[in-house]
C-alpha positions as CSV (number, residue, x, y, z in Angstrom):
1,X,3.2,86.4,-19.2
2,X,5.4,89.2,-20.3
3,X,4.2,91.8,-22.9
4,X,7.0,93.3,-25.0
5,X,6.5,96.6,-26.8
6,X,7.8,97.4,-30.3
7,X,10.2,100.4,-30.0
8,X,11.3,100.2,-33.7
9,X,8.8,103.0,-34.6
10,X,10.3,105.6,-32.3
11,X,10.3,109.1,-33.6
12,X,9.6,112.5,-32.1
13,X,9.3,113.3,-28.4
14,X,5.9,111.7,-27.7
15,X,4.9,108.3,-29.0
16,X,2.6,105.3,-28.3
17,X,4.3,102.0,-28.7
18,X,2.2,98.9,-29.8
19,X,2.9,95.4,-28.5
20,X,5.1,93.1,-30.5
21,X,2.3,90.5,-30.6
22,X,-1.4,90.2,-29.8
23,X,-2.5,88.7,-26.5
24,X,-5.7,86.8,-25.5
25,X,-7.6,86.7,-22.3
26,X,-9.8,83.5,-22.0
27,X,-12.9,83.5,-19.8
28,X,-14.7,80.3,-19.2
29,X,-18.2,80.8,-17.8
30,X,-19.7,77.5,-16.5
31,X,-22.2,79.0,-14.0
32,X,-25.6,77.5,-14.1
33,X,-27.3,80.7,-13.1
34,X,-25.0,83.1,-14.9
35,X,-25.5,86.8,-15.4
36,X,-23.5,89.4,-17.4
37,X,-19.9,89.8,-16.4
38,X,-17.3,92.5,-16.5
39,X,-13.5,92.4,-17.0
40,X,-11.3,94.9,-15.3
41,X,-7.6,95.7,-15.4
42,X,-5.2,97.6,-13.1
43,X,-1.6,97.4,-12.0
44,X,0.2,97.1,-8.6
45,X,2.5,100.0,-9.3
46,X,3.8,102.1,-12.2
47,X,6.3,100.5,-14.5
48,X,9.8,100.7,-13.1
49,X,13.4,99.4,-13.4
50,X,15.5,97.5,-10.9
51,X,17.6,100.6,-10.6
52,X,14.5,102.6,-9.6
53,X,13.6,104.5,-12.8
54,X,9.8,105.0,-12.9
55,X,7.4,105.6,-15.9
56,X,4.5,107.6,-14.6
57,X,1.2,107.4,-16.6
58,X,3.0,105.4,-19.4
59,X,0.9,102.2,-19.5
60,X,-2.4,102.8,-21.2
61,X,-5.2,100.6,-22.3
62,X,-6.7,101.1,-25.8
63,X,-10.3,99.7,-25.6
64,X,-12.1,98.2,-28.6
65,X,-13.9,101.5,-29.1
66,X,-10.5,103.3,-29.4
67,X,-10.9,105.0,-26.0
68,X,-7.5,105.3,-24.3
69,X,-7.4,105.0,-20.5
70,X,-4.3,105.4,-18.4
71,X,-3.7,102.3,-16.3
72,X,-3.7,103.0,-12.5
73,X,-3.9,100.9,-9.3
74,X,-7.7,101.4,-9.4
75,X,-9.4,98.8,-11.8
76,X,-10.9,100.1,-15.0
77,X,-13.6,98.3,-17.0
78,X,-12.2,97.0,-20.4
79,X,-14.7,94.4,-21.5
80,X,-18.3,93.2,-20.8
81,X,-19.8,89.8,-21.5
82,X,-23.3,88.4,-21.4
83,X,-24.8,85.6,-19.4
84,X,-24.3,82.1,-20.8
85,X,-28.0,81.0,-20.6
86,X,-27.0,78.1,-18.4
87,X,-24.5,76.6,-21.0
88,X,-20.7,76.6,-20.7
89,X,-19.4,79.5,-22.7
90,X,-15.7,80.2,-23.6
91,X,-14.9,83.8,-24.5
92,X,-11.5,84.4,-26.1
93,X,-10.9,88.2,-26.0
94,X,-8.0,89.0,-28.3
95,X,-6.2,92.3,-28.1
96,X,-4.3,93.0,-31.3
97,X,-0.9,94.8,-31.2
98,X,-2.8,98.1,-31.4
99,X,-5.4,97.3,-28.7
100,X,-5.2,96.5,-25.0
101,X,-2.1,97.4,-23.2
102,X,0.1,100.0,-24.9
103,X,3.1,102.1,-23.8
104,X,2.8,105.8,-24.2
105,X,6.0,107.8,-23.7
106,X,6.1,111.6,-23.4
107,X,9.9,111.5,-23.7
108,X,11.5,108.6,-25.8
109,X,15.0,109.5,-24.6
110,X,14.5,107.4,-21.5
111,X,14.8,104.3,-23.7
112,X,18.5,105.2,-24.4
113,X,19.2,103.8,-21.0
114,X,18.4,100.2,-22.3
115,X,16.8,99.3,-19.0
116,X,13.9,96.9,-18.6
117,X,10.7,98.3,-17.1
118,X,8.1,96.1,-15.5
119,X,5.0,96.0,-13.4
120,X,2.4,93.4,-12.4
121,X,-1.0,93.7,-14.2
122,X,-4.1,92.4,-12.5
123,X,-7.2,91.2,-14.4
124,X,-10.4,91.0,-12.4
125,X,-13.6,89.3,-13.4
126,X,-16.8,90.5,-11.8
127,X,-20.4,89.4,-12.2
């Protein structure tokens, strides 16, 4: 689905915008012979508008340990899970408005154009 960022807190020339609402990624591990798994995220291309405006290095991921990583086309590790011991296990990973995907703008004046920026984010599960 779409993630909307809260631009009501804009001030200064550089700012990190939180999401308007939290989002949850659900992992269902039903493998009999499971092992620990890893969740990665990346994007297809930088955020851009239909008219061709591009935001370079603007989409970041704030991990649970507060490490901020710039999202790129190369997958980055954002969460690790353990094996399920042969039982079905559901993991609901909830990223609050201040965690997970955030928008970091070096220059907030670009938002004066009132254009919509978008990209496709890819979640990858690996074990």
